[in-house]
C-alpha positions as CSV (number, residue, x, y, z in Angstrom):
1,M,6.9,-19.0,-13.2
2,M,4.3,-16.3,-12.9
3,T,5.2,-12.9,-14.2
4,E,5.0,-9.9,-11.8
5,K,2.1,-8.4,-13.6
6,K,0.0,-11.6,-13.5
7,R,0.7,-12.1,-9.8
8,H,-0.4,-8.5,-9.1
9,T,-3.5,-9.1,-11.1
10,R,-4.3,-12.3,-9.2
11,H,-4.2,-10.4,-6.0
12,G,-5.6,-7.2,-7.5
13,H,-3.3,-4.6,-8.8
14,M,-4.3,-1.3,-7.1
15,A,-3.2,0.1,-3.8
16,R,-4.1,3.4,-2.0
17,V,-1.0,5.5,-2.1
18,S,-0.2,8.7,-0.3
19,K,0.0,11.6,-2.7
20,L,3.3,12.4,-1.0
21,A,4.7,9.2,-2.6
22,L,3.5,10.1,-6.1
23,G,4.5,12.6,-8.8
24,D,7.7,14.4,-9.7
25,H,8.7,15.2,-6.2
26,A,7.6,11.8,-4.7
27,L,9.1,10.8,-1.3
28,P,10.0,7.1,-0.8
29,V,7.5,4.7,0.7
30,R,8.6,3.9,4.2
31,F,5.4,2.6,5.8
32,M,2.8,0.2,4.5
33,Y,0.1,-2.1,5.7
34,K,-2.4,-4.5,4.1
35,T,-6.0,-4.4,4.9
36,I,-8.8,-6.5,3.5
37,P,-9.3,-5.5,-0.1
38,E,-12.3,-3.4,-0.9
39,H,-13.0,-4.7,-4.4
40,S,-11.5,-7.1,-6.9
41,N,-8.8,-4.7,-8.2
42,D,-7.7,-3.7,-4.7
43,T,-4.8,-5.4,-3.2
44,G,-5.5,-4.0,0.3
45,W,-2.1,-2.4,0.4
46,R,-1.9,1.2,1.8
47,L,1.5,2.9,1.1
48,F,2.8,6.0,3.0
49,T,6.0,8.1,3.2
50,G,5.8,8.5,7.0
51,Y,5.5,12.3,6.7
52,E,1.7,12.3,6.5
53,T,0.0,14.3,9.2
54,T,-3.3,13.4,10.8
55,E,-4.9,16.3,8.9
56,F,-3.4,15.1,5.6
57,L,-4.8,11.6,6.1
58,A,-8.2,12.9,7.1
59,Q,-8.6,14.0,3.5
60,F,-9.7,10.9,1.6
61,S,-8.5,12.5,-1.6
62,N,-4.9,12.4,-0.4
63,L,-4.8,8.6,-0.8
64,E,-4.8,7.9,-4.5
65,P,-5.8,4.6,-6.0
66,F,-2.6,3.7,-7.9
67,P,-1.3,0.5,-9.6
68,L,1.4,-1.4,-7.7
69,E,3.5,-2.3,-10.8
70,P,5.0,1.2,-11.3
71,M,5.6,1.5,-7.5
72,C,7.6,-1.7,-7.6
73,Q,9.5,-0.6,-10.7
74,A,10.5,2.6,-8.8
75,D,11.3,0.7,-5.6
76,P,11.9,-3.1,-6.1
77,S,12.0,-3.7,-2.3
78,L,8.2,-3.3,-2.2
79,D,7.8,-6.4,-4.4
80,A,9.1,-8.8,-1.7
81,L,6.3,-7.8,0.6
82,L,3.3,-7.9,-1.7
83,D,2.3,-11.6,-1.0
84,Q,1.9,-10.9,2.8
85,N,-1.5,-11.4,4.3
86,A,-4.0,-8.8,5.4
87,G,-2.9,-7.5,8.8
88,S,0.7,-7.1,7.7
89,V,2.4,-3.9,8.6
90,W,5.9,-2.9,7.5
91,E,8.2,0.1,8.0
92,R,11.8,1.1,7.2
93,L,14.2,3.8,8.1
94,P,16.2,5.5,5.3
95,D,18.8,3.1,3.8
96,Q,17.5,0.2,6.0
97,P,15.6,-3.0,5.2
98,W,11.9,-3.4,5.8
99,Q,11.0,-4.4,9.3
100,P,7.6,-5.9,10.5
101,V,5.6,-3.7,12.8
102,H,3.6,-5.4,15.6
103,N,2.2,-2.5,17.5
104,F,0.2,-0.7,14.8
105,E,-3.6,-0.9,14.7
106,I,-4.7,-0.9,11.1
107,P,-7.6,1.5,10.6
108,V,-10.9,-0.1,9.9
109,E,-12.3,1.1,6.6
110,E,-16.0,1.0,6.1
111,V,-16.8,-1.2,3.1
112,D,-20.3,-1.5,1.7
113,V,-20.9,-5.1,0.6
114,V,-23.9,-6.0,-1.4
115,V,-24.9,-9.6,-1.7
116,N,-27.3,-10.6,-4.4
């Protein structure tokens, strides 16, 4: 059986996480989606609290590259979703299970790809 850490490494191990979900006063992750990874350490997951405003999200620095392992340790319910494919979108209300979202358009991130 593969350990959690090895599985995350196989799929990358970093996500972009809202600063509202990090730190001493972190709010729980209640919305997440998976896009195509930008590099080998990127899982493609983007994690949010649901309280982010458009202005907050417009500041690239408000989405912090962060390892998934400590996020899953803090909230084990995240782990069950990590093997979902790019294009997956999930949300949950307080004290409710994760539900798939079918009407959210994942933002297209510009990725520079260099082929040698």
